[in-house]
Steps between C-alpha positions, in 0.01 A plus 500: 500500500791738577624446144181658372501790750831651386403546131161634608659757732752598230223543247303718742805718564567542129139594436511757783821650363357514150185663635705764683705566186187550293354734764817710501514504121144627486574794730520845341862615506535867603807716548544845654811719492630750755784752494811441714332348805715187529650384727387738774131429452499139384292382797224754435484429128486126565222559754300679231552210261378250758198710594389558141532131418296416810223738392525377139564122514508463121793743468873438529668837562867586447681813622789644296712793618661719234770770541365850441730571206389182320123515553388700196694299242415168663130584497501623140675179395242289686211689338659465154542125551135460598593364844466791743451458875153558644591801713807723509621747761592825321600845618286785369764620253539148361122478464491821294749362246341155482149640456629709210652188346172312529646242739231518770133402525237737646330373815125491561458614859154554644422791733563293813845393382596857415395621847759273660780729385580865561395711202842648416687166484225340292506800265875449456423171323205640305565607140240668280227383737619138497633334816822331388615381841422501871726683747709308751759659729680830534704696755583873514869587499685568824854610586704234680824639640816368663533663844871414522578680173293796618709521819829474307384787276403714799126471427238440768351149453200609707426787262503356144440719192134579431519672161673420171733795544609389848548144367730640229684712759543197728621290206768757420610516863525120521713482183723790604553375856513121454574433133186285482198589290210664679221379274426352161197674351262288296541687172574211263274416209195725494492566875559871446142513366377402847725756669348768275151408617602474866632857465166614358638535147290367209621242251215537248252781439147467636382323187785250521598579141814707545820458702578809708795401718765733356409809704762686711364324811545157344851592386590617852382174654707283265800733525534445873556127439742568215699727732507232771620243246772728364607586854552135585216491752308225316641152421601441138253213448199704617356521149560134420392303803268716709332338803705182476834675523374733775385209716828314446706809586295572811517138616878509469516801734615741231186712454360744756135507388287254305192652336285198442179315555506361856490144362865538399596543866439126537768441237740711707423286805569183300814635334670660802348477846761738646402780258133424556550549875645846433203599285225746586214610273367847418213616275558566133500879443174624350514807277215733598437590134451139395368364833541144371739205528546290190419151625554227240213253500511129433204313357388177337406485133372233262714453186359486149426147386440350843300183436243542778454872553229458766721270707798731452296795625384291796866438584591869473210593729600226746861623517384855571201442729476659846628202695796426274605864468499534879698179542755615242545825694549303821771294333680787326448723809548811289255494208141618501187351343292670232171364635284717722414252776845354556656847527307569821653205687670584831820337372592823320491697826729266692874536517824491694836677493633277220576657164245277327220607734615863481473475122149357521381768743658788308360374169152455651490872581587580137232285333260793470758671276580184301416479131642307210605780264558275198359668190335331203609645166540355149823326402608489864796267442643723224439828681637366827824405325528851355454640850751262658769551235481880513500524880803270508663724239444805721633320807813399307555858382439415134234772474349769719191425705301750292609336175417155637150596613434696181602198292280265703197730480545541125516122448206436731278760335573352158338176628232642727 
């Protein structure tokens, strides 16, 4: 009798395995991409995968993290191949370019879904009346500073700079007294466009059809950075590497002030605990004329050609719902949700003396001034390159600031 039991048991096991294989094969395979979250936030992303699969048993979900500088090309290639992911995390400026290239699908949100999000963030991902993405996280800029470098430069670490002009003055003092750089302004790429708006200076006319950023006031603003660069007060790779280089320099103890989103303070803690322990956080200086802080917004979009658009939209809404946005903020400790309900949680009012908690508390007081200042204009990729190349030319002394801005405005208005 035992001789018959063994084959019977083996047959049953094979049938069970085959059944499981068929069940897995029949599951809908979904993928979602994020920007530069690995490895710090692997646990949270894997939690989201598990939760979505639990709520949707017929789905097998895969998370893929993509470096920021590779996201646009990788997504365009996936769309062109006809095998795009279901949902993709994009910054607002990436979304502008990809919408213009026809790489994203419009979403069909009902009134209840729209009410989940703050109006301004949702509008950031709305183009010509079509919702092309749902907002996720953001965080107003703060000024993290090294108290030891401040002391060596003769500056009071308990009285950090509160305006752009005092930040520039402190940066000069730090360089002159210690030989280290005081700050690394975020002026690479098209970031000067955001500084214009923060200063209350327009980029386009009221109709949005004409570039107007070559006035004497605009020239003066750019000139102050050119002068700092020529004077050796700004690192040479400022225009090439931006935030990344600034964070690396600060983490190595060679930068006095780091103007950044508070989420980057976590990277400082991971890179160099000693420098992190010397760090305090102050508010980002708000220009009275502009009364706004450019706060880059992240969101989730659905790429063109996604096989099951309804399921992809369900995934995007799941990733950005109240509960998951709040949990993401708890994990990052320094980012803020774009949903109304989650933003009222008591978590955002709690804190300690640590630099991370200081960053969260300081940024929470700035949220009322936060706005993503990304502009939507035709041929954004081409015009942004014109802007970048000419500003870099002015910084390098290849042309005057006036000539650079005049050339950019001329090129922009030929397209607008």
